[in-house]
DOBAVO-419468 format. One record per residue: residue in three letters; x, y, z of N, C-alpha, C, O in turn. Coordinates in pm, whole numbers. Each point is the difference from the previous one (the first is absolute). Layout:
% DOBAVO-419468
NUKOL   code       nX       nY       nZ      caX      caY      caZ       cX       cY       cZ       oX       oY       oZ
NUKOL    ALA        X        Y        Z        X        Y        Z        X        Y        Z        X        Y        Z
...
% end
This chain:
% DOBAVO-419468
NUKOL   code       nX       nY       nZ      caX      caY      caZ       cX       cY       cZ       oX       oY       oZ
NUKOL    MET    -3186    -7963    -3071       71     -107       68       -2       22      150      -50      -85       74
NUKOL    LEU      104      199      -27       -1       31      143     -101      109       27       -3      103      -68
NUKOL    GLU      -82     -126      168      -97      101       41       -2        6      153      -50      -92       66
NUKOL    ALA      104      199      -12       -5       24      144      -98      113       25        9      105      -64
NUKOL    ARG     -102     -125      156     -106       97       22      -10       39      147      -12      -86       88
NUKOL    ASN       17      216      -62      -33       58      130       75      -68      116      -60      -35      101
NUKOL    LEU      190       17     -119       79      -69      102       24       91      121       33      118      -13
NUKOL    ARG      -50     -176      130       27       72      125       85      -90       90      -35     -115       26
NUKOL    VAL      147      170       19       91      -72       88       34       91      116       39      115      -20
NUKOL    CYS      -54     -166      141       35       74      120       97      -82       83      -30     -113       37
NUKOL    TYR      146      169       -8       93      -62       91      -31       47      142      -47      113       17
NUKOL    PRO       72     -195       84      -35       39      138       64      131       42      120       22      -19
NUKOL    GLY     -200       65       75       51      122       59       34      112      -95       61       99       40
NUKOL    GLY     -100     -112     -167       34      104      -97     -115       31      -93     -103      -67        3
NUKOL    PRO      119      168      -86     -102       33      -99       -5     -107     -108       90      -83       -7
NUKOL    PRO     -193       81      -77       -8     -101     -106      121        6      -94       39      107      -46
NUKOL    ALA       19     -223       19      109       -7      -97      -56        7     -141       65       53      -91
NUKOL    LEU     -185     -105       72      -75       15     -125     -142       37       37      -59      -61       90
NUKOL    ASP        3      159     -158     -133       49       33      -83       14     -126       -8      107      -60
NUKOL    GLY      -56     -219       21      -88        2     -117       73        3     -132      -45       66      -94
NUKOL    VAL      158     -136       84       84        4     -120      -46     -106     -101      -27     -114       37
NUKOL    SER       18      154     -164      -35      -91     -109      107        7     -108       66      102      -18
NUKOL    LEU      -50     -214      -53      101       -8     -106      -41     -107      -99      -60     -101       38
NUKOL    MET       91      124     -165      -27      -99     -104      121      -15      -91       72       97      -25
NUKOL    ALA      -48     -219      -24      105      -26      -97      -49     -106      -96      -58     -100       41
NUKOL    HIS       81      123     -169      -42      -92     -105      120      -75      -57      114       42       23
NUKOL    PRO     -135     -151      -96      113      -71      -61       86       94      -85      -52       76      -82
NUKOL    GLY      182      -82      102       91       86      -74       20      137       59       80       78      -51
NUKOL    ASP     -152      -45      157       13      131       64      129       12       79       55      -99       49
NUKOL    ALA       -6      222      -38      103       36       96      -55      115       82      -20      110      -52
NUKOL    VAL       -5     -135      179      -65       96       88       93       32      115       55      -90       64
NUKOL    ALA      -37      219      -36       83       43      112      -89       47      114     -102       66      -22
NUKOL    VAL      141     -101      143      -62       54      121      103       94       61      104      -45       48
NUKOL    VAL     -133      175      -50       99       99       39      -44       74      125     -118        2       36
NUKOL    GLY      216       60       29      -27       77      120      122        2       89       91      -82      -19
NUKOL    PRO      -85      172      114      114        7       91        5     -120       93      -96      -78        7
NUKOL    ASN      204       63       65       12     -108       97     -112       11      103      -33      108       47
NUKOL    GLY      -25     -225      -12     -109       -3       96     -136       29      -57      -97       15       74
NUKOL    SER       88       -8     -207     -129       33      -62      -91     -120      -17     -119       16      -26
NUKOL    GLY      174     -139       40      -82     -120      -13       31      -84     -122      -70      -98      -27
NUKOL    LYS      173      133      -48       32      -71     -124       30     -148       26      -60      -88      -61
NUKOL    SER      153       62      152       39     -139       28     -115      -77       63      -19     -118      -30
NUKOL    THR      -58      183      115     -115      -67       61      -98      -45     -107      -54     -111        9
NUKOL    LEU       31      194     -109      -92      -37     -108       46     -127      -71      -80      -90      -23
NUKOL    LEU      208       83      -11       52     -121      -66      -11     -121       91      -33     -109      -46
NUKOL    ARG       60      128      176       -3     -112       93     -143      -49       26      -19     -117       33
NUKOL    VAL      -79      204      -48     -140      -44        8      -33      -87     -121      -64     -105       14
NUKOL    VAL      107      148     -133      -30      -76     -122       62     -139        7      -63      -99      -40
NUKOL    VAL      188       90       90       67     -130        1      -43      -86      119       26     -121        1
NUKOL    GLY      -93      182       98      -55      -79      110       79        3      129      -33      -74       93
NUKOL    PHE      136      159      -83       78        8      123      -67       87      105       24      -17      120
NUKOL    VAL     -107      110     -164      -69       91       92     -150      -13      -25      -44       19     -113
NUKOL    PRO      -35      -49      216     -146       -9      -19      -62      139       -5       43       91       71
NUKOL    ALA     -143      -76     -153      -76      126       -6     -123      -12       88      -68     -103        1
NUKOL    GLN       41      209       75     -120        0       84     -127       25      -82     -110      -33       43
NUKOL    ALA      128       90     -161     -113       23      -89       51        2     -144      118       24      -24
NUKOL    GLY     -209      -48      -70       35        1     -140       24     -140      -55       -1      -98       75
NUKOL    THR       23       90     -205       18     -128      -69      118        7      -97       34      106      -52
NUKOL    VAL       26     -222       30      102      -16     -103      -43     -116      -88      -28     -110       48
NUKOL    ARG       21      135     -179      -41     -103      -96      106      -13     -108       58       99      -44
NUKOL    LEU      -33     -222        2       93      -28     -108      -74      -83     -104      -46     -111       28
NUKOL    ASN       36      165     -148      -74      -67     -107     -139      -41       45      -49     -108      -34
NUKOL    GLY      -15      195      112     -138      -24       43      -14      -82      126     -110      -12       54
NUKOL    GLU      220      -46       -4       -5      -82      121       35       83      122      102       68        2
NUKOL    THR     -186      -73      100       28       71      124      109      -74       77       -8     -121       21
NUKOL    LEU      110      196       21      114      -59       68      -10        5      152       88      -50       70
NUKOL    THR     -193      111      -19      -17       12      145        8     -138       66      -69      -93      -40
NUKOL    GLY      153       83      143       13     -125       73      107      -93      -54       32     -100       65
NUKOL    LEU       23      130     -182      104      -85      -57      137       39       55       31      119       11
NUKOL    ALA       50     -218       22      135       24       50       92       42     -114      -34      -21     -117
NUKOL    PRO      150       81      148       91       42     -107       38     -111      -97        6       25     -121
NUKOL    HIS       18     -147      171       40     -106      -94     -115      -39      -91       23      -44     -113
NUKOL    GLN     -148       59      159     -115      -28      -84      -16      108     -107      -40      -28     -113
NUKOL    ARG       71      150      148       -5      109      -98      112      -16     -102      -17       31     -118
NUKOL    ALA      134      -78      165      109      -26      -93      -40     -105     -103       33       12     -118
NUKOL    ALA     -105     -115      162      -44     -105      -91      -99       52     -104      -18      -62     -105
NUKOL    ARG      -46      175      134      -94       61      -94       66      101      -92      -66       60      -84
NUKOL    GLY      197      -40      102       72       82      -97       51      132       51       22       92      -79
NUKOL    ILE       -3      -78      211       54      125       56      141      -26       49       25      -94       76
NUKOL    ALA       68      179     -119      137       -3       51       31      135       63      -45      104      -49
NUKOL    TYR      121     -107      158       28      121       78      148        8       30       59      -96       50
NUKOL    VAL        1      211      -80      140       25       33        3      117       97      -30      113      -38
NUKOL    ALA       66     -140      162       -3      103      103      116       97      -15       97      -26      -73
NUKOL    GLU     -108      137      140      107      100        2      124      -58       67       -9      -78       95
NUKOL    GLY      124      117     -147      126      -42       62       58     -128      -56       89      -58       61
NUKOL    ALA     -138       12     -176       57     -116      -69       12     -122       91      110      -49       24
NUKOL    PRO     -222       -3       28        8     -118       86       43     -124      -78      -62      -36     -100
NUKOL    ILE      168      -27      146       49     -123      -64       22     -103      110       -4       32      119
NUKOL    LEU       27     -156     -160       30     -108       95      152      -11        6       61      -62      -87
NUKOL    PRO        2      120      190      145       17       -1       79     -130        3      112       -4      -51
NUKOL    GLY     -167     -102      109       74     -125        9       -2      -82     -127       69     -102       -9
NUKOL    LEU     -148      144      -89      -12      -73     -126       79       70     -110       30      119       10
NUKOL    SER        3     -194     -112       71       58     -115      -96       84      -83     -122       -1       22
NUKOL    VAL      177       73     -116      -83       78      -92      -94      -91      -77     -119       30      -13
NUKOL    ARG      170     -141      -39      -85      -94      -73     -112      -55       88     -114      -11      -45
NUKOL    GLU      146      -22      170     -101      -54       91     -105      105       33     -118      -33       13
NUKOL    ASN      159      159        2      -97      107       22      -96       12     -118     -120       16       19
NUKOL    LEU      174      -23     -138      -85        8     -119      -96     -118       -6     -116       15      -38
NUKOL    ALA      165     -133       75      -87     -118       -2     -117       14       95     -109      -49      -27
NUKOL    VAL      132      117      141     -108       23       95     -113       80      -65     -117      -22       30
NUKOL    GLY      154      114     -118     -103       78      -70      -94      -85      -81     -117       36      -18
NUKOL    GLY      164     -149      -32      -85      -85      -83      -52     -123       72      -34      -99      -64
NUKOL    TRP       26      105      197      -34     -121       77     -140      -50      -27      -27     -119       17
NUKOL    LEU      -65      207      -60     -137      -44      -30      -18      -47     -144     -104      -55      -35
NUKOL    ARG      205       75      -48      -14      -32     -142       24     -149      -25       79      -65       68
NUKOL    ARG     -150       13     -167       17     -140      -40       51      -11     -143       33     -109      -47
NUKOL    ASP      -28      224      -24       46        1     -139      151       21       -2       48      108      -33
NUKOL    ARG       27     -213       68      142       13       22       76       45     -125       96       76       11
NUKOL    LYS     -138     -122     -128       71       41     -122      -18      148      -26       95       70      -35
NUKOL    LYS     -218      -21       53      -25      142      -19       73       82      106       49      109      -27
NUKOL    MET      -42     -162      149       69       71      106      148       12      -32       62      103       27
NUKOL    ALA       -5     -208      -84      141        7      -38       21      106     -108      100       72        2
NUKOL    GLY     -194      -64      -95        9      104     -104      -15      139       59       70       92      -41
NUKOL    ASP     -162      -77      139      -17      130       65      126       39       77       38      117        2
NUKOL    LEU       28     -215       60      123       28       72      107       52      -94       72       94       33
NUKOL    GLU      -62     -155     -151       99       46      -97      -29      143      -44       92       80      -17
NUKOL    LYS     -221      -48       -2      -37      136      -39       39      100      108       53      107      -28
NUKOL    ILE      -81     -145      154       31       90      111      150       22       11       46      112       23
NUKOL    LEU       32     -219      -39      145       13       12       58       79     -117      103       65       14
NUKOL    ALA     -169      -71     -130       44       82     -112      -24      147       27       80       85      -39
NUKOL    ILE     -191      -54      107      -31      138       35       86       47      116       36      118        7
NUKOL    CYS       -2     -209       84       79       32      120      131      -78       -3       19      -91       81
NUKOL    PRO       73      126     -171      126      -77       -9       83        8      128       88      -83       22
NUKOL    GLU     -116      184       63       71        9      128      -20     -126       84       87      -37       78
NUKOL    LEU     -201      -28      -95      -30     -120       77       54     -126      -66       26     -100       68
NUKOL    HIS       -9      104     -199       34     -122      -74      132      -60       49       11     -122       13
NUKOL    GLY       86      206       13      130      -51       42       10      -26      149      107      -34       50
NUKOL    GLN     -218       49       21        3      -16      146     -101     -103       49      -40        4      116
NUKOL    LEU       -3      -94     -202     -107      -93       35       37      -89      120      -87      -37       78
NUKOL    ARG      214        3      -64       42      -87      110       38       79      126       26      -58      105
NUKOL    ARG      -23      188     -117       42       84      112     -112       12      103     -118        2      -37
NUKOL    LYS      153        6      166     -100       21      102      -62      138      -17       69       97      -29
NUKOL    ALA     -199      -91       46      -71      124      -27       43      113       91       -2      117      -40
NUKOL    ASP       43     -150      165       40      106       92      137       58      -34       44       97       63
NUKOL    ALA       26     -154     -163      128       54      -43      -16      100     -115       98       59      -45
NUKOL    LEU     -221      -41       -3      -24       91     -112        3      145       47      -19       29      118
NUKOL    SER       44       60     -213      -12      143       28     -147       35       21      -89      -78      -33
NUKOL    GLY       64      196       89     -138       43       23      -81        6     -128     -116      -41       -2
NUKOL    ALA      177       91     -106      -70       10     -128      -33     -138      -55     -110      -23      -51
NUKOL    ASP      206      -71       62      -23     -134      -51     -105      -74       84      -74      -83      -52
NUKOL    ARG       67      112      181     -107      -59       82     -136       49      -47      -97      -76       -4
NUKOL    GLN       90      204      -31     -126       53      -50      -39      -67     -131     -116      -37      -18
NUKOL    LEU      211       22      -72      -27      -70     -125      -47     -143       27      -94      -48      -63
NUKOL    LEU      160      -20      157      -36     -138       31     -142       -8       56      -76      -89      -39
NUKOL    ALA       41      179      130     -133       -3       60     -109       20     -105     -102      -68        2
NUKOL    ILE      124      161      -95      -99       24     -105       -4     -117      -97     -108      -44      -40
NUKOL    ALA      225       -7        2        4     -113      -93      -70     -121       59      -69      -73      -72
NUKOL    ARG       86       51      203      -67     -113       65     -152       15       -5      -71      -97      -23
NUKOL    GLY       22      220       44     -143       23      -10      -52      -22     -141     -107      -57      -20
NUKOL    VAL      184      101      -78      -40      -16     -140       -3     -146      -41      -83      -42      -80
NUKOL    LEU      176      -38      137        7     -141      -39     -123      -78       44      -24     -110      -49
NUKOL    ALA      -52      165      140     -126      -65       39     -105        7     -110     -104      -65        9
NUKOL    ARG      131      144     -114      -95       20     -109     -136       47       53     -103      -60      -31
NUKOL    PRO      104      167      112     -127       46       55      -84       72     -105       50       39     -105
NUKOL    ARG     -177      -22      137      -85       87      -80        2      142       55      -26       96      -72
NUKOL    LEU       56      -85      200       10      130       67      129        3       79       24      -86       85
NUKOL    LEU       60      187     -111      127       14       68       -2      129       82      -20      109      -54
NUKOL    LEU       40     -122      185        1      113       92      145       28       41       69      -89       49
NUKOL    LEU      -25      212      -70      139       37       26        4      121       93      -63      102      -29
NUKOL    ASP      135     -113      138       13      111       95      137       64      -20      103      -57       37
NUKOL    GLU     -101      176      -96      122       76      -32      103      -87      -72      111      -20       50
NUKOL    PRO     -145      -31     -168       85     -100      -66      132       54      -54       94      -77      -18
NUKOL    LEU      -84      207       -8      122       53      -59       91       67      101      102       59      -37
NUKOL    SER     -137      -67      163       79       66      104      142      -58        7       18     -121       11
NUKOL    GLY       80      208      -18      138      -42       14       65      -53     -126      117      -38        3
NUKOL    LEU     -189       33     -114       55      -54     -124       68      110      -82      -45      114       -2
NUKOL    ASP      153     -152      -67       64       96      -89      -81       12     -128      -89      -82      -24
NUKOL    PRO      117      183      -60      -82       22     -121      -10     -122      -91     -106      -26      -57
NUKOL    ASP      217      -50       43       -4     -117      -88      -93     -107       56      -79      -58      -75
NUKOL    ALA       88       32      205      -87     -100       61     -146       44       -6      -88      -82      -26
NUKOL    ARG       62      210       50     -136       52      -10      -56      -23     -140     -115      -40      -17
NUKOL    SER      198       67      -83      -44      -18     -138      -33     -145      -30      -97      -29      -71
NUKOL    ARG      176      -63      126      -26     -142      -24     -131      -45       66      -75      -77      -58
NUKOL    ILE       49      126      178     -124      -35       67     -119       55      -77     -100      -70      -17
NUKOL    LEU      109      194      -29     -109       59      -78      -25      -79     -128     -114      -21      -39
NUKOL    SER      221      -21      -27      -14      -80     -122      -68     -133       29      -86      -45      -76
NUKOL    MET      125      -19      186      -60     -128       38     -149       17       28      -81      -81      -44
NUKOL    LEU       45      186      116     -141       22       33      -82       31     -126     -114      -45      -12
NUKOL    ARG      171      122      -81      -72       30     -124      -27     -127      -80     -108      -18      -56
NUKOL    ALA      208      -71       50      -17     -125      -74     -108      -87       63      -81      -61      -71
NUKOL    LEU       78       54      203     -100      -82       68     -139       61      -11      -99      -72      -12
NUKOL    ARG       92      204       15     -131       65      -16      -57      -27     -138     -122      -12      -15
NUKOL    ALA      207        1      -85      -47      -30     -135      -66     -137       -7      -78      -27      -91
NUKOL    GLU      110      -60      189      -61     -132        7     -120       -3       94      -54     -107       29
NUKOL    GLY       12      225       20     -120        8       82       22       17      148      -98        6       76
NUKOL    LEU      223        4      -31       25       18      142      -43      140       44       29       98      -68
NUKOL    ALA      -99      -90      180      -33      128       62      102       27      110       30      -88       80
NUKOL    VAL       21      211      -76      102       37       98      -51      117       82      -46      101      -55
NUKOL    VAL       54     -114      187      -34      109       91      122       26       87       51      -90       67
NUKOL    VAL       -3      216      -69      121       35       74      -31      109      103      -75       93      -28
NUKOL    ALA      134     -107      146       -4      106      100      130       78      -12      108      -58        4
NUKOL    GLU     -120      190      -20      118       80      -29      -16      142       53      -94       69      -39
NUKOL    PRO      185      -24      127      -11      136       52       52      107      -94      -38      117       12
NUKOL    ASP      125     -155     -106       60       97      -90      -84       16     -126      -24      -96      -72
NUKOL    LEU      -21      218       46      -92       23     -112       66      -26     -134      -64      -56      -90
NUKOL    ALA      190       94       73       68      -23     -127       14     -149      -28      -19      -45     -113
NUKOL    THR       52      -32      216       10     -145      -16     -136      -61      -32      -10      -91      -83
NUKOL    ALA      -95      142      148     -135      -49      -28      -37       23     -146      -61      -86      -63
NUKOL    ARG       99      201       10      -30       28     -141       76      -94      -92      -51      -37     -106
NUKOL    ALA      173       -3      144       78      -93      -82      -59     -141        4       13      -75      -97
NUKOL    LEU      -77       40      209      -50     -136       19     -141      -21      -55      -32     -110      -44
NUKOL    ALA      -52      212       47     -143      -21      -20      -63      109      -84       55      109      -16
NUKOL    GLU     -173     -141      -37      -79       98      -75     -112       60       84      -44      112      -24
NUKOL    ARG       -3     -188      121     -106       50       88       48        1      143       90      -76       37
NUKOL    ALA     -151      162       45       45       12      138     -118       28       92     -100       62      -38
NUKOL    TYR      115     -109      160      -88       34      110       85       68      106      105      -52       38
NUKOL    GLY     -148      168        8       75       73      101      -62      -13      138     -121       20       16
NUKOL    LEU      202      -55       83      -47      -15      137       64      106       89      116       36      -18
NUKOL    LEU     -193       12      112       49       92      100      -72      -30      131     -122       12       10
NUKOL    ALA      200      -52       90      -55      -35      132     -113     -103      -12     -101       10       70
NUKOL    GLY      121     -108     -159      -96     -109      -12     -120       28      -86      -87      -85      -16
NUKOL    ARG       80      204      -41     -115       36      -83       43       16     -145      113       41      -29
NUKOL    LEU     -204      -72      -61       26       15     -143      -20      146      -38     -109       55       16
NUKOL    VAL      216        9      -68       -8      141      -36       25       25     -147      -13      112      -48
NUKOL    PHE       48     -217      -25       28       16     -144      -27     -131      -71       26     -107       53
NUKOL    GLY      -79      117     -172      -16     -115      -88        2       48     -143      -83       81      -40
NUKOL    GLY      177     -131      -39       10       46     -138      130      -43      -62       66      -91       48
NUKOL    SER      -28      157     -157      122      -35      -72      122       48       77       -6       99       73
NUKOL    THR      117     -168      -91      122       41       67       54      130      -57       78       69       67
NUKOL    THR     -117      -33     -187       44      127      -56      -58      118       78       54      111       -5
NUKOL    ALA     -164     -135       76      -62      106       79       58        9      140      -44       83       80
NUKOL    LEU      142     -168      -49       55        0      135       81      126       31       35       24      116
NUKOL    GLY       -5       56     -218       69      125       26      -85       97       79       52       97       55
NUKOL    GLN     -181     -122      -49      -89       85       78       11      -39      147      -93      -54       59
NUKOL    ALA      209       81       -1       31      -46      135      -88       63      107        3      -41      116
NUKOL    SER      -83      142     -154      -85       65       98     -100      -98       61      -51       25      110
NUKOL    VAL       22     -137     -179      -95      -97       56       56      -63      126      -75      -56       80
NUKOL    PHE      207       63      -60       63      -54      120       25      108      105       79      -21       92
NUKOL    GLY     -143      132     -106       14      105      100      139       60        8       43       45      106
NUKOL    GLY       29      -43     -220      133       59       -2      108      -86       63      110       49       26
NUKOL    LEU     -139     -177        1      100      -87       62      110      -40      -96      107      -45       42
NUKOL    TYR     -133       61     -173      104      -31     -100       59      129      -55       88       -5      -86
% end
């Protein structure tokens, strides 16, 4: 489904943020991109979604090259992105935020059914649909941001530190939601600095260090922290 090859990104005045990084994800996959802060994890996701241009390399989705496509065009092809820090639209209600997630959908009946499924998984949101999003707790904002991305019914879901700040119950609900969606063919790619969290989220992992790929394999092998030069 997702094939990123030999990506190179250079920000002005600094070393490469990504230096020849490749990544693949298939339908139903859960893939973690791991590494310490500043390793290039978020940049990799932002290249895939179209917010950051790559100076070299290619990104393909289902065989289609995405080079030159704007983020909204990539969204129309089935990519949803939830940035770090639970970005929400603070002036809108919880229900309105969720509706924004499905703005490209035309299958309104199915979308209503998907909304009910999401609210069943995230009951914290069910009783707050009319509440302004900026009045939510930090954990509930995170749930809302992820639920909004899921409501787009993407084929590829990109999550930047999705479990950050969540209590164990909320984390469990998010993991359950992602497992159910993966069973329907959704591919999930998460950027995550914590190795234990990465193992809970995904079966495969790519390790980045200073913009370079230093690990690729199962998350069960992530205990071999020596690949990160002892940074963990």
